All heavy atoms as an XYZ file, in Angstrom:
979
protein
N     -22.975    -15.633     59.584
C     -21.594    -15.208     59.771
C     -21.474    -13.696     59.557
O     -22.373    -13.059     59.023
C     -20.689    -15.959     58.791
O     -20.784    -15.397     57.519
N     -20.358    -13.162     59.940
C     -20.097    -11.731     59.824
C     -20.138    -11.266     58.366
O     -20.658    -10.211     58.054
C     -18.720    -11.421     60.442
C     -18.222     -9.993     60.324
C     -19.160     -9.049     61.094
C     -16.822     -9.869     60.845
N     -19.608    -12.081     57.440
C     -19.528    -11.696     56.034
C     -20.886    -11.582     55.363
O     -21.054    -10.868     54.410
C     -18.635    -12.673     55.261
C     -17.194    -12.583     55.671
C     -16.617    -13.581     56.427
C     -16.424    -11.488     55.318
C     -15.297    -13.491     56.823
C     -15.106    -11.389     55.706
C     -14.533    -12.396     56.471
N     -21.880    -12.272     55.845
C     -23.195    -12.212     55.203
C     -23.873    -10.866     55.412
O     -24.832    -10.545     54.735
C     -24.089    -13.344     55.730
O     -24.312    -13.168     57.116
N     -23.381    -10.054     56.328
C     -23.985     -8.751     56.595
C     -23.283     -7.596     55.870
O     -23.723     -6.468     55.963
C     -23.980     -8.467     58.113
C     -24.798     -9.445     58.882
N     -26.162     -9.487     58.814
C     -24.424    -10.444     59.716
C     -26.613    -10.452     59.587
N     -25.577    -11.059     60.138
N     -22.193     -7.897     55.166
C     -21.458     -6.844     54.459
C     -22.042     -6.622     53.071
O     -22.458     -7.558     52.398
C     -19.980     -7.234     54.307
C     -19.172     -7.292     55.593
C     -17.755     -7.763     55.278
C     -19.123     -5.937     56.264
N     -22.084     -5.374     52.655
C     -22.509     -5.031     51.300
C     -21.281     -5.007     50.399
O     -20.224     -4.547     50.793
C     -23.121     -3.630     51.265
C     -24.569     -3.472     51.619
C     -24.948     -1.999     51.503
C     -25.449     -4.301     50.710
N     -21.436     -5.509     49.207
C     -20.361     -5.404     48.229
C     -20.551     -4.097     47.474
O     -21.651     -3.781     47.048
C     -20.390     -6.591     47.261
C     -19.940     -7.861     47.896
C     -20.859     -8.745     48.418
C     -18.594     -8.159     47.986
C     -20.454     -9.915     49.022
C     -18.168     -9.326     48.586
C     -19.098    -10.218     49.107
N     -19.489     -3.341     47.336
C     -19.571     -2.042     46.667
C     -18.701     -2.081     45.416
O     -17.579     -2.568     45.439
C     -19.105     -0.916     47.621
C     -20.037     -0.855     48.828
C     -19.081      0.410     46.896
C     -19.621      0.150     49.866
N     -19.251     -1.578     44.330
C     -18.551     -1.556     43.047
C     -18.361     -0.104     42.618
O     -19.198      0.736     42.912
C     -19.375     -2.279     41.977
C     -19.746     -3.676     42.359
C     -20.966     -3.945     42.952
C     -18.872     -4.720     42.138
C     -21.319     -5.234     43.318
C     -19.210     -6.013     42.498
C     -20.432     -6.275     43.085
N     -17.268      0.161     41.936
C     -17.083      1.510     41.394
C     -17.052      1.415     39.880
O     -16.626      0.413     39.318
C     -15.760      2.152     41.877
O     -14.680      1.322     41.474
C     -15.746      2.334     43.366
N     -17.547      2.449     39.255
C     -17.444      2.520     37.799
C     -17.113      3.953     37.437
O     -17.484      4.887     38.145
C     -18.727      2.058     37.119
C     -19.900      3.005     37.231
C     -21.115      2.479     36.482
O     -21.305      1.285     36.358
N     -21.933      3.380     35.993
N     -16.383      4.114     36.353
C     -16.057      5.469     35.927
C     -16.281      5.596     34.425
O     -16.168      4.630     33.689
C     -14.616      5.827     36.285
O     -13.731      4.949     35.653
N     -16.606      6.808     34.029
C     -16.869      7.099     32.623
C     -16.049      8.334     32.260
O     -16.063      9.319     32.974
C     -18.363      7.371     32.444
C     -18.784      7.579     31.007
C     -20.286      7.695     30.900
C     -20.699      9.139     31.028
N     -22.104      9.386     30.734
N     -15.321      8.253     31.156
C     -14.518      9.380     30.685
C     -15.182      9.956     29.445
O     -15.492      9.236     28.504
C     -13.074      8.944     30.361
C     -12.261     10.122     29.850
C     -12.410      8.331     31.576
N     -15.423     11.266     29.468
C     -16.047     11.943     28.337
C     -15.079     12.981     27.780
O     -14.582     13.824     28.525
C     -17.345     12.660     28.789
O     -18.160     11.733     29.481
C     -18.101     13.213     27.603
N     -14.811     12.892     26.476
C     -13.930     13.872     25.835
C     -14.668     15.184     25.667
O     -15.851     15.205     25.348
C     -13.470     13.357     24.483
N     -13.962     16.264     25.918
C     -14.539     17.593     25.760
C     -13.902     18.308     24.589
O     -13.687     17.728     23.527
N     -13.548     19.562     24.805
C     -12.998     20.367     23.716
C     -11.552     19.997     23.409
O     -10.857     19.386     24.213
C     -13.107     21.850     24.055
O     -12.323     22.141     25.183
N     -11.129     20.385     22.237
C      -9.791     20.113     21.742
C      -9.220     21.440     21.265
O      -9.845     22.137     20.478
C      -9.918     19.119     20.581
C      -8.729     18.384     20.039
C      -8.003     17.627     21.136
C      -9.188     17.411     18.964
N      -8.044     21.818     21.778
C      -7.443     23.114     21.444
C      -5.954     22.949     21.185
O      -5.378     21.907     21.467
C      -7.608     24.111     22.610
C      -9.052     24.409     22.936
O      -9.771     24.852     22.027
O      -9.457     24.177     24.087
N      -5.333     24.038     20.708
C      -3.876     24.057     20.614
C      -3.332     24.670     21.901
O      -3.982     25.501     22.521
C      -3.371     24.857     19.388
C      -3.774     24.167     18.108
C      -3.837     26.289     19.413
N      -2.151     24.229     22.305
C      -1.489     24.808     23.476
C      -1.066     26.231     23.123
O      -0.633     26.492     21.999
C      -0.275     23.949     23.844
C       0.308     24.282     25.177
N       1.121     25.365     25.368
C       0.177     23.678     26.378
C       1.489     25.419     26.636
N       0.923     24.403     27.275
N      -1.207     27.175     24.056
C      -0.883     28.572     23.728
C       0.572     28.843     23.376
O       0.856     29.760     22.608
C      -1.283     29.345     24.988
C      -1.423     28.334     26.073
C      -1.729     27.027     25.416
N       1.503     28.038     23.900
C       2.917     28.347     23.646
C       3.724     27.178     23.091
O       4.775     27.390     22.511
C       3.615     28.812     24.948
O       3.470     27.792     25.938
C       3.036     30.121     25.444
N       3.264     25.952     23.263
C       4.045     24.792     22.826
C       3.465     24.161     21.571
O       2.313     24.392     21.230
C       4.069     23.724     23.932
C       4.802     24.159     25.176
C       4.958     23.008     26.148
O       5.336     21.911     25.702
O       4.695     23.198     27.340
N       4.277     23.314     20.917
C       3.763     22.505     19.814
C       3.020     21.339     20.458
O       3.578     20.254     20.672
C       4.914     21.971     18.958
C       5.489     22.985     18.009
C       6.534     22.324     17.134
C       7.212     23.339     16.245
N       8.324     22.756     15.492
N       1.770     21.593     20.795
C       1.003     20.579     21.518
C      -0.494     20.819     21.360
O      -0.930     21.944     21.137
C       1.372     20.619     23.005
N      -1.244     19.725     21.485
C      -2.699     19.793     21.524
C      -3.133     19.631     22.972
O      -2.469     18.936     23.747
C      -3.317     18.667     20.687
C      -2.975     18.650     19.204
C      -3.602     17.423     18.547
C      -3.451     19.917     18.526
N      -4.231     20.255     23.331
C      -4.771     20.138     24.683
C      -6.158     19.509     24.571
O      -7.039     20.051     23.911
C      -4.864     21.513     25.385
C      -5.400     21.355     26.801
C      -3.501     22.206     25.402
N      -6.319     18.345     25.196
C      -7.600     17.641     25.194
C      -8.237     17.826     26.566
O      -7.658     17.454     27.581
C      -7.408     16.124     24.934
C      -8.762     15.426     24.844
C      -6.584     15.879     23.690
N      -9.409     18.423     26.592
C     -10.143     18.577     27.843
C     -11.075     17.380     27.980
O     -11.660     16.926     26.991
C     -10.949     19.880     27.832
C     -10.084     21.092     27.709
N      -9.534     21.732     28.787
C      -9.640     21.751     26.612
C      -8.799     22.744     28.372
N      -8.844     22.780     27.048
N     -11.214     16.857     29.204
C     -12.089     15.707     29.409
C     -12.694     15.754     30.801
O     -12.277     16.536     31.651
C     -11.336     14.387     29.192
C     -10.203     14.153     30.173
C     -10.411     13.445     31.356
C      -8.927     14.638     29.913
C      -9.375     13.225     32.244
C      -7.888     14.436     30.804
C      -8.117     13.717     31.963
O      -7.084     13.521     32.850
N     -13.681     14.912     31.006
C     -14.346     14.835     32.307
C     -14.426     13.366     32.719
O     -14.747     12.507     31.907
C     -15.757     15.409     32.196
C     -16.478     15.511     33.519
C     -17.856     16.146     33.366
O     -18.796     15.426     33.011
O     -17.968     17.364     33.599
N     -14.092     13.099     33.973
C     -14.201     11.748     34.518
C     -15.339     11.754     35.519
O     -15.373     12.589     36.422
C     -12.898     11.307     35.235
C     -13.047      9.905     35.805
C     -11.719     11.379     34.286
N     -16.272     10.832     35.336
C     -17.388     10.699     36.260
C     -17.246      9.348     36.948
O     -17.295      8.306     36.308
C     -18.710     10.778     35.506
C     -19.915     10.837     36.402
C     -21.210     11.009     35.617
O     -21.164     11.280     34.411
O     -22.266     10.858     36.238
N     -17.037      9.369     38.256
C     -16.880      8.130     39.022
C     -18.114      7.924     39.889
O     -18.592      8.853     40.530
C     -15.635      8.209     39.895
N     -18.619      6.702     39.871
C     -19.796      6.376     40.676
C     -19.483      5.190     41.563
O     -18.812      4.248     41.142
C     -20.981      6.014     39.784
O     -21.326      7.082     38.958
N     -19.974      5.231     42.777
C     -19.879      4.087     43.677
C     -21.266      3.473     43.717
O     -22.253      4.156     44.001
C     -19.421      4.510     45.089
C     -18.015      5.110     45.011
C     -19.440      3.317     46.026
C     -17.510      5.666     46.311
N     -21.326      2.204     43.388
C     -22.609      1.513     43.320
C     -22.699      0.469     44.424
O     -21.740     -0.235     44.693
C     -22.764      0.822     41.957
C     -22.607      1.699     40.721
C     -22.610      0.836     39.472
C     -23.711      2.735     40.656
N     -23.852      0.368     45.035
C     -24.094     -0.676     46.028
C     -24.456     -1.959     45.294
O     -24.805     -1.950     44.117
C     -25.227     -0.258     46.949
N     -24.370     -3.066     45.991
C     -24.777     -4.345     45.417
C     -26.224     -4.229     44.946
O     -27.066     -3.665     45.630
C     -24.651     -5.442     46.471
C     -24.811     -6.827     45.904
C     -24.597     -7.911     46.950
O     -24.745     -7.614     48.140
O     -24.299     -9.034     46.545
N     -26.501     -4.720     43.755
C     -27.844     -4.599     43.201
C     -27.974     -3.396     42.286
O     -29.029     -3.155     41.719
N     -26.906     -2.608     42.159
C     -26.901     -1.501     41.214
C     -27.411     -0.179     41.748
O     -27.519      0.779     41.015
N     -27.749     -0.113     43.021
C     -28.220      1.161     43.578
C     -27.106      2.185     43.632
O     -26.011      1.893     44.084
N     -27.378      3.403     43.155
C     -26.376      4.474     43.127
C     -26.190      5.034     44.536
O     -27.142      5.388     45.194
C     -26.853      5.584     42.174
C     -25.847      6.660     41.963
N     -24.992      6.649     40.903
C     -25.557      7.767     42.687
C     -24.208      7.730     40.977
N     -24.542      8.415     42.036
N     -24.945      5.094     44.991
C     -24.677      5.606     46.333
C     -24.007      6.976     46.314
O     -24.358      7.844     47.075
C     -23.796      4.623     47.116
C     -24.510      3.351     47.497
S     -23.412      2.226     48.370
C     -23.086      3.107     49.884
N     -23.026      7.135     45.435
C     -22.229      8.355     45.461
C     -21.622      8.585     44.085
O     -21.219      7.640     43.420
C     -21.100      8.193     46.501
C     -20.182      9.365     46.761
C     -20.960     10.519     47.392
C     -19.066      8.947     47.699
N     -21.551      9.839     43.662
C     -20.937     10.146     42.375
C     -20.086     11.395     42.474
O     -20.345     12.268     43.290
N     -19.057     11.453     41.650
C     -18.175     12.617     41.654
C     -17.690     12.865     40.237
O     -17.427     11.928     39.486
C     -16.978     12.358     42.572
C     -16.065     13.555     42.700
C     -14.844     13.269     43.571
O     -14.793     12.219     44.225
O     -13.941     14.104     43.567
N     -17.588     14.139     39.853
C     -17.067     14.515     38.538
C     -15.779     15.295     38.718
O     -15.673     16.120     39.609
C     -18.068     15.391     37.795
C     -19.252     14.640     37.301
C     -20.170     15.550     36.536
N     -21.274     14.774     36.012
C     -22.129     15.208     35.128
N     -22.036     16.431     34.669
N     -23.083     14.447     34.691
N     -14.850     15.050     37.832
C     -13.588     15.778     37.877
C     -13.187     16.118     36.450
O     -13.246     15.270     35.567
C     -12.521     14.911     38.540
C     -11.227     15.647     38.795
C     -10.278     14.792     39.585
C      -9.020     15.575     39.900
N      -8.046     14.799     40.641
N     -12.806     17.363     36.246
C     -12.346     17.774     34.921
C     -10.833     17.631     34.845
O     -10.146     17.749     35.851
C     -12.741     19.227     34.653
C     -14.231     19.421     34.499
C     -14.595     20.858     34.184
O     -13.768     21.753     34.436
O     -15.704     21.071     33.675
N     -10.356     17.387     33.654
C      -8.920     17.263     33.476
C      -8.525     17.676     32.073
O      -9.374     17.966     31.231
N      -7.246     17.709     31.853
C      -6.769     17.984     30.504
C      -5.523     17.159     30.256
O      -4.765     16.871     31.170
C      -6.508     19.461     30.281
C      -5.363     20.046     31.048
C      -5.150     21.515     30.711
O      -6.037     22.186     30.229
N      -3.960     22.004     30.969
N      -5.362     16.757     29.017
C      -4.191     16.001     28.610
C      -3.475     16.818     27.547
O      -4.108     17.337     26.626
C      -4.620     14.650     28.040
C      -3.463     13.790     27.628
C      -3.921     12.385     27.327
C      -2.707     11.513     27.099
N      -2.837     10.230     27.711
N      -2.181     16.951     27.710
C      -1.375     17.713     26.756
C      -0.608     16.724     25.883
O       0.118     15.877     26.388
C      -0.416     18.667     27.506
C      -1.246     19.681     28.286
C       0.519     19.362     26.515
C      -0.462     20.504     29.263
N      -0.816     16.820     24.585
C      -0.157     15.924     23.635
C       0.870     16.740     22.862
O       0.521     17.570     22.018
C      -1.182     15.298     22.667
C      -2.253     14.552     23.451
C      -0.489     14.377     21.673
C      -3.433     14.135     22.628
N       2.131     16.507     23.179
C       3.205     17.264     22.527
C       3.578     16.610     21.205
O       3.723     15.398     21.133
C       4.416     17.327     23.446
C       4.190     18.235     24.618
C       5.412     18.322     25.528
N       5.161     19.262     26.600
C       4.451     18.965     27.680
N       3.937     17.763     27.819
N       4.245     19.874     28.617
N       3.734     17.435     20.179
C       4.111     16.956     18.843
C       5.361     17.717     18.406
O       5.336     18.489     17.456
C       2.944     17.115     17.835
C       1.885     16.054     18.055
C       2.301     18.490     17.923
N       6.453     17.454     19.120
C       7.684     18.216     18.915
C       8.285     18.005     17.535
O       9.025     18.837     17.035
C       8.705     17.852     19.989
C       8.255     18.321     21.357
C       9.346     18.217     22.397
C       8.820     18.765     23.707
N       9.815     18.975     24.700
N       7.965     16.874     16.902
C       8.546     16.597     15.579
C       7.834     17.366     14.468
O       8.252     17.320     13.320
C       8.467     15.099     15.283
O       7.107     14.703     15.198
N       6.765     18.078     14.806
C       6.005     18.825     13.798
C       6.890     19.901     13.165
O       7.449     20.743     13.846
C       4.780     19.468     14.456
C       3.792     20.171     13.537
C       3.156     19.176     12.573
C       2.716     20.862     14.344
N       7.022     19.821     11.848
C       7.854     20.777     11.110
C       7.131     21.123      9.812
O       6.112     20.515      9.484
C       9.222     20.154     10.812
O       9.077     19.144      9.831
N       7.654     22.080      9.036
C       6.997     22.438      7.770
C       6.858     21.257      6.799
O       5.982     21.251      5.949
C       7.913     23.523      7.186
C       8.564     24.134      8.381
C       8.753     23.001      9.353
N       7.729     20.229      6.941
C       7.675     19.092      6.015
C       6.862     17.908      6.555
O       6.741     16.888      5.879
C       9.101     18.626      5.699
O       9.745     18.219      6.892
N       6.305     18.037      7.746
C       5.544     16.940      8.349
C       4.262     16.651      7.564
O       3.567     17.575      7.150
C       5.173     17.286      9.817
O       6.371     17.507     10.556
C       4.370     16.183     10.474
N       3.954     15.365      7.393
C       2.681     14.951      6.800
C       1.626     15.059      7.902
O       1.502     14.188      8.766
C       2.794     13.509      6.284
C       1.496     12.990      5.664
O       0.417     13.607      5.880
O       1.553     11.956      4.989
N       0.874     16.161      7.876
C      -0.086     16.465      8.942
C      -1.186     15.402      9.024
O      -1.612     15.016     10.115
C      -0.679     17.883      8.764
C      -1.795     18.145      9.749
C       0.418     18.933      8.935
N      -1.621     14.902      7.880
C      -2.663     13.871      7.864
C      -2.227     12.606      8.581
O      -2.969     12.041      9.396
N      -1.009     12.169      8.305
C      -0.472     10.957      8.935
C      -0.268     11.177     10.434
O      -0.562     10.292     11.251
C       0.843     10.554      8.276
N       0.231     12.360     10.800
C       0.447     12.669     12.209
C      -0.886     12.725     12.962
O      -1.001     12.223     14.077
C       1.201     13.994     12.364
C       1.542     14.413     13.800
C       2.397     13.367     14.510
C       2.254     15.758     13.812
N      -1.907     13.295     12.344
C      -3.236     13.368     12.969
C      -3.766     11.966     13.248
O      -4.312     11.696     14.329
C      -4.200     14.141     12.079
N      -3.591     11.047     12.287
C      -4.035      9.659     12.482
C      -3.302      9.019     13.657
O      -3.892      8.307     14.461
C      -3.804      8.837     11.216
C      -4.825      9.111     10.129
C      -4.545      8.273      8.890
C      -5.437      8.723      7.752
N      -5.023      8.183      6.462
N      -2.005      9.289     13.740
C      -1.197      8.723     14.827
C      -1.671      9.258     16.182
O      -1.780      8.513     17.154
C       0.274      9.058     14.590
C       1.215      8.377     15.544
C       2.664      8.608     15.165
C       3.589      7.858     16.094
N       4.997      8.074     15.798
N      -1.964     10.556     16.238
C      -2.440     11.166     17.485
C      -3.755     10.526     17.915
O      -3.931     10.139     19.082
C      -2.610     12.703     17.328
C      -3.381     13.294     18.489
C      -1.245     13.380     17.192
N      -4.689     10.372     16.978
C      -6.000      9.792     17.304
C      -5.856      8.329     17.736
O      -6.523      7.880     18.663
C      -6.982      9.941     16.112
C      -8.257      9.157     16.346
C      -7.304     11.415     15.895
N      -4.957      7.593     17.078
C      -4.729      6.189     17.439
C      -4.136      6.057     18.843
O      -4.502      5.167     19.594
C      -3.779      5.521     16.440
C      -4.424      5.173     15.122
C      -3.400      4.765     14.053
O      -2.208      4.562     14.396
O      -3.795      4.660     12.882
N      -3.216      6.950     19.194
C      -2.491      6.815     20.455
C      -3.178      7.474     21.648
O      -2.885      7.128     22.783
C      -1.066      7.360     20.303
C      -0.232      6.499     19.381
C       1.246      6.835     19.443
O       1.700      7.422     20.427
O       1.947      6.483     18.476
N      -4.056      8.428     21.401
C      -4.739      9.095     22.501
C      -6.178      8.607     22.570
O      -7.005      8.968     21.741
C      -4.699     10.616     22.340
S      -5.513     11.462     23.709
N      -6.470      7.781     23.552
C      -7.796      7.170     23.694
C      -8.885      8.198     24.004
O     -10.065      7.911     23.880
C      -7.779      6.111     24.807
C      -6.720      5.045     24.619
C      -7.006      4.170     23.426
C      -5.970      3.090     23.250
N      -5.408      3.021     21.937
N      -8.498      9.390     24.419
C      -9.483     10.423     24.752
C     -10.079     11.091     23.515
O     -11.074     11.786     23.607
C      -8.838     11.502     25.632
C      -8.471     11.082     27.053
C      -7.630     12.166     27.710
C      -9.716     10.809     27.863
N      -9.436     10.901     22.356
C      -9.917     11.552     21.136
C     -10.606     10.513     20.261
O      -9.957      9.594     19.759
C      -8.759     12.203     20.347
C      -7.978     13.172     21.235
C      -9.294     12.916     19.114
C      -6.724     13.729     20.589
N     -11.919     10.647     20.058
C     -12.617      9.686     19.189
C     -12.208      9.873     17.727
O     -11.826     10.966     17.312
C     -14.100     10.014     19.392
C     -14.143     11.377     19.991
C     -12.820     11.641     20.640
N     -12.285      8.797     16.945
C     -11.903      8.830     15.533
C     -12.689      9.878     14.747
O     -12.195     10.437     13.773
C     -12.095      7.445     14.914
N     -13.906     10.176     15.208
C     -14.738     11.172     14.519
C     -14.147     12.579     14.576
O     -14.524     13.456     13.809
C     -16.144     11.190     15.132
O     -16.073     11.541     16.502
N     -13.189     12.795     15.479
C     -12.562     14.127     15.615
C     -11.284     14.254     14.774
O     -10.580     15.251     14.878
C     -12.212     14.408     17.092
C     -13.341     14.236     18.094
C     -14.283     15.410     18.266
N     -13.777     16.595     18.873
C     -13.761     16.858     20.177
N     -14.184     15.979     21.048
N     -13.322     18.019     20.615
N     -10.983     13.250     13.950
C      -9.766     13.274     13.131
C      -9.643     14.549     12.289
O      -8.575     15.178     12.288
C      -9.688     12.023     12.246
C      -8.476     11.935     11.314
C      -7.171     11.876     12.098
C      -8.590     10.732     10.390
N     -10.701     14.999     11.591
C     -10.563     16.240     10.809
C     -10.194     17.449     11.670
O      -9.404     18.299     11.247
C     -11.955     16.426     10.179
C     -12.569     15.066     10.182
C     -12.021     14.385     11.402
N     -10.723     17.506     12.887
C     -10.396     18.622     13.790
C      -8.941     18.542     14.238
O      -8.244     19.562     14.296
C     -11.328     18.618     15.002
C     -11.136     19.835     15.890
C     -11.964     19.800     17.161
O     -12.634     18.824     17.465
N     -11.911     20.889     17.909
N      -8.473     17.327     14.555
C      -7.064     17.144     14.953
C      -6.150     17.590     13.819
O      -5.170     18.306     14.028
C      -6.785     15.669     15.342
C      -5.295     15.427     15.560
C      -7.570     15.287     16.595
N      -6.508     17.186     12.601
C      -5.705     17.560     11.434
C      -5.671     19.084     11.261
O      -4.619     19.673     11.010
C      -6.300     16.900     10.185
C      -5.350     16.858      9.025
C      -5.837     15.952      7.904
O      -6.575     14.982      8.171
O      -5.464     16.234      6.755
N      -6.808     19.723     11.424
C      -6.906     21.184     11.286
C      -6.053     21.890     12.352
O      -5.340     22.852     12.054
C      -8.374     21.594     11.424
C      -8.632     23.056     11.160
C     -10.118     23.388     11.265
O     -10.923     22.592     11.750
N     -10.484     24.561     10.818
N      -6.103     21.397     13.594
C      -5.323     22.012     14.675
C      -3.828     21.806     14.461
O      -3.023     22.709     14.717
C      -5.752     21.449     16.035
C      -7.164     21.838     16.486
C      -7.553     21.074     17.747
C      -7.283     23.338     16.717
N      -3.443     20.620     13.976
C      -2.021     20.365     13.687
C      -1.528     21.251     12.546
O      -0.410     21.759     12.580
C      -1.799     18.892     13.347
C      -1.917     17.911     14.514
C      -1.822     16.478     14.019
C      -0.851     18.178     15.581
N      -2.381     21.452     11.547
C      -2.027     22.331     10.433
C      -1.815     23.760     10.948
O      -0.869     24.442     10.559
C      -3.120     22.289      9.358
C      -2.793     23.157      8.159
C      -1.850     22.743      7.215
C      -3.407     24.391      7.976
C      -1.536     23.541      6.121
C      -3.098     25.198      6.889
C      -2.158     24.763      5.971
O      -1.840     25.557      4.906
N      -2.686     24.183     11.868
C      -2.543     25.507     12.481
C      -1.206     25.601     13.235
O      -0.468     26.571     13.093
C      -3.714     25.785     13.430
C      -3.524     27.040     14.254
C      -3.796     28.295     13.718
C      -3.039     26.967     15.558
C      -3.586     29.448     14.464
C      -2.830     28.116     16.308
C      -3.107     29.349     15.764
O      -2.897     30.482     16.497
N      -0.902     24.561     14.038
C       0.362     24.558     14.796
C       1.564     24.575     13.854
O       2.567     25.233     14.129
C       0.449     23.305     15.680
C      -0.308     23.317     16.994
C      -0.201     21.951     17.669
C       0.220     24.400     17.934
N       1.450     23.839     12.749
C       2.545     23.756     11.783
C       2.875     25.132     11.198
O       4.025     25.446     10.933
C       2.153     22.776     10.668
C       3.263     22.467      9.688
C       2.789     21.522      8.597
O       1.688     21.680      8.064
N       3.601     20.530      8.264
N       1.855     25.952     11.032
C       2.032     27.260     10.401
C       2.100     28.425     11.380
O       2.305     29.555     10.967
C       0.901     27.494      9.398
C       1.004     26.535      8.232
O       1.873     26.665      7.389
N       0.136     25.535      8.210
N       1.924     28.134     12.670
C       1.959     29.196     13.675
C       3.387     29.664     13.876
O       4.328     28.877     13.882
C       1.381     28.664     15.007
C       1.382     29.697     16.113
C       0.610     29.202     17.318
N       1.360     28.208     18.072
C       0.934     27.670     19.216
N      -0.237     28.006     19.713
N       1.665     26.789     19.849
N       3.534     30.961     14.054
C       4.857     31.521     14.322
C       5.322     31.061     15.704
O       4.540     30.988     16.638
C       4.800     33.051     14.293
C       4.361     33.608     12.958
C       5.534     33.682     12.002
C       5.160     34.327     10.703
N       4.999     33.404      9.598
N       6.610     30.743     15.814
C       7.162     30.318     17.099
C       7.080     31.444     18.109
O       7.234     32.613     17.763
C       8.622     29.890     16.944
O       8.698     28.727     16.172
N       6.869     31.061     19.349
C       6.850     32.054     20.427
C       8.166     31.949     21.187
O       8.801     30.905     21.189
C       5.678     31.790     21.395
O       5.838     30.484     21.947
C       4.339     31.891     20.697
N       8.586     33.027     21.851
C       9.856     32.998     22.585
C       9.894     31.916     23.663
O      10.941     31.400     23.981
C       9.933     34.380     23.241
C       8.971     35.227     22.491
C       7.934     34.317     21.917
N       8.743     31.554     24.221
C       8.700     30.567     25.310
C       8.980     29.175     24.770
O       9.560     28.348     25.440
C       7.304     30.602     26.000
C       7.218     29.567     27.103
C       7.036     31.990     26.560
N       8.586     28.928     23.515
C       8.733     27.597     22.943
C      10.202     27.210     22.871
O      11.060     28.032     22.590
C       8.118     27.590     21.545
C       7.887     26.198     21.014
C       7.066     26.231     19.732
O       7.265     27.134     18.921
O       6.226     25.352     19.585
N      10.468     25.946     23.128
C      11.838     25.472     23.064
C      12.522     25.496     24.418
O      13.446     24.760     24.660
N      12.071     26.343     25.312
C      12.637     26.355     26.654
C      11.960     25.262     27.462
O      10.800     24.970     27.266
C      12.403     27.714     27.327
C      13.176     28.840     26.673
C      12.951     30.134     27.397
C      13.712     31.261     26.713
N      13.375     32.564     27.236
N      12.700     24.637     28.361
C      12.095     23.556     29.149
C      11.301     24.144     30.301
O      11.802     24.300     31.397
C      13.167     22.603     29.654
O      14.082     23.311     30.446
N      10.090     24.520     30.006
C       9.193     25.035     31.041
C       8.098     24.031     31.273
O       7.654     23.365     30.351
C       8.558     26.356     30.600
C       9.528     27.504     30.597
C       8.790     28.826     30.563
O       7.608     28.878     30.315
N       9.505     29.892     30.826
N       7.675     23.923     32.505
C       6.577     23.005     32.775
C       5.284     23.639     32.280
O       5.182     24.843     32.141
C       6.492     22.716     34.271
O       6.321     23.917     34.975
N       4.317     22.792     32.001
C       3.038     23.276     31.487
C       2.291     24.062     32.542
O       2.497     23.884     33.722
C       2.176     22.088     31.073
S       2.879     21.227     29.705
N       1.414     24.918     32.064
C       0.568     25.665     32.977
C      -0.368     24.696     33.674
O      -0.960     23.837     33.043
C      -0.274     26.680     32.190
C       0.496     27.718     31.392
C      -0.460     28.490     30.499
C       1.201     28.669     32.329
N      -0.492     24.814     34.969
C      -1.422     23.980     35.713
C      -2.613     24.827     36.094
O      -2.471     25.951     36.542
C      -0.766     23.426     36.985
C       0.385     22.453     36.771
C       0.952     22.040     38.104
C      -0.087     21.230     36.008
N      -3.775     24.298     35.878
C      -4.992     25.009     36.225
C      -5.556     24.378     37.486
O      -5.568     23.173     37.632
C      -6.019     24.894     35.086
C      -5.517     25.501     33.815
C      -4.841     24.743     32.884
C      -5.708     26.840     33.552
C      -4.370     25.296     31.709
C      -5.242     27.409     32.384
C      -4.575     26.643     31.462
N      -6.044     25.201     38.416
C      -6.594     24.654     39.640
C      -7.793     23.784     39.314
O      -8.555     24.061     38.400
C      -7.007     25.786     40.575
O      -7.989     26.579     39.971
N      -7.932     22.721     40.048
C      -9.039     21.774     39.889
C      -8.935     20.911     38.637
O      -9.866     20.209     38.306
C     -10.400     22.489     39.869
C     -11.109     22.333     41.189
O     -10.672     21.573     42.048
N     -12.199     23.040     41.346
N      -7.805     20.963     37.926
C      -7.659     20.161     36.727
C      -6.515     19.171     36.904
O      -5.457     19.521     37.395
C      -7.354     21.029     35.501
C      -8.459     21.933     34.988
C      -7.949     22.704     33.789
C      -9.683     21.140     34.598
N      -6.756     17.953     36.475
C      -5.674     16.981     36.424
C      -4.992     17.188     35.082
O      -5.661     17.307     34.068
C      -6.241     15.574     36.510
N      -3.682     17.262     35.066
C      -2.975     17.493     33.813
C      -2.078     16.287     33.536
O      -1.238     15.931     34.334
C      -2.130     18.779     33.865
C      -1.347     18.958     32.579
C      -3.010     19.977     34.112
N      -2.306     15.662     32.392
C      -1.468     14.560     31.956
C      -0.694     15.022     30.739
O      -1.088     15.962     30.078
C      -2.334     13.367     31.525
C      -3.094     12.721     32.645
C      -3.908     11.572     32.087
O      -3.334     10.679     31.441
O      -5.125     11.589     32.281
N       0.366     14.316     30.433
C       1.176     14.712     29.304
C       1.498     13.476     28.456
O       1.720     12.404     28.990
C       2.472     15.315     29.837
O       3.009     16.186     28.916
N       1.485     13.632     27.152
C       1.806     12.533     26.250
C       2.646     13.083     25.119
O       2.352     14.150     24.591
C       0.513     11.904     25.704
C       0.756     10.747     24.775
C      -0.544     10.063     24.357
O      -1.614     10.411     24.789
N      -0.429      9.071     23.503
N       3.704     12.371     24.780
C       4.585     12.797     23.686
C       4.336     11.929     22.474
O       4.355     10.718     22.578
C       6.058     12.711     24.092
C       6.422     13.616     25.207
N       6.794     14.920     25.007
C       6.430     13.437     26.545
C       7.041     15.497     26.174
N       6.820     14.602     27.123
N       4.093     12.543     21.322
C       3.962     11.813     20.056
C       5.200     12.159     19.245
O       5.397     13.296     18.875
C       2.691     12.250     19.283
C       1.436     12.151     20.141
C       2.567     11.463     17.986
C       0.844     10.807     20.312
N       6.072     11.181     19.010
C       7.320     11.481     18.283
C       7.064     11.893     16.848
O       6.076     11.636     16.258
C       8.099     10.164     18.344
C       7.154      9.111     18.776
C       5.966      9.769     19.373
């Protein structure tokens, strides 16, 4: 039959977390990541692969001088699947930096995030 001559094709993707930074103007963390997508032929033979870089912006607008940074860091790591639990101390350190950073004139205005060419930008709000 016609169907016996068709190959079944499977896709798989792998997401790798990269660097973690503070947003230059907002109360937010920026998570850089890479997505690797592969198209596999039946039997596991590799046919095609593609890599794409992206970044996710995690806004922490509730961050104030009285915020429990440790608790907020745990919440960020729990809610953002791109950040492994092993990076909790770094998240806490970056949030502490944001907590003590002087406000910039741009902050507070409803401006869209900077978009970088070739990057997918996602946004997540942590209350």
